[in-house]
N, C-alpha and C positions, 0 to 999 in steps of 0.2 A: 288703558282699559285692559283688563285681564282676557287673555284669549280662552275661548271656550274649550279648546282642545287640552289646556293644561289642567283642567278642573274636572272636566266630563269625559267619560269614555263610552263609544258605542261600539260594540263589537258581537257579532252574531253568535260567538261562542260563549259569551256572558249574558245570561238571562235573555237569550234569544234577540239581542240587540236593544234592549231597554237602556236608555241613558243611565249610567251609574257614576259615582264619584270615582275618579281615576284611582286605581289601585285597590278598589273594593268590589264588592258585589251589591252594594247599597244603591238602590234606585233613587236618582235625584228627587222623583216624585214623592218619595217618603218625607223629604224635608218639607216640601210645600203642603203636603197633607197634615203634617203636624202643626204648622203654623196656621192653616186655615181652621183647625180644631180648636185653636187658642192655645196650644202648648208652646212653651218657651222653647228657643233653640237649645238651651242646656239640656232639656228632657230629651230632645232628639239625640243629642250627642251623647247622653248617658246610655240611650238605648241602642245606639250604633257607634260603638267605641272605635270602629275602624275609620270612621270619617273624622278628620280634624277639623277644629273650628275654623281655621284658615280656609279649608275647602268650602265649608257651609257659607261663611260669610262671602266668599268671592263669587259663589254661586248667586246669592242674593245680589249682590253689587252688579253682576253681569245682567241679570234679569232686569234690575232697574234702569241700567244704561241701555239695554236694547228697547225697553219699553218706553223710555223717555227720549230717545235719540232724535226724533222727529218733532217732538213736541215744541210749541212756541210758548215762551214765557207768558204769564198773566199779564194782563194790561191794568 
């Protein structure tokens, strides 16, 4: 599993501590907002070129893993 610290940075000096993609000033929330609005990940990446596809995908995989870690398989 990808470690949160390798893809997300929280620093009070960057956007007041808002979680951003490491090495950028792009809030992680922006990716989620795009997806909720029905936009494709490619649109997000076009609009925020400092974020690498690998970072965006790793963030979504991490969210999936965290949200399903305690889930029981369907019977």
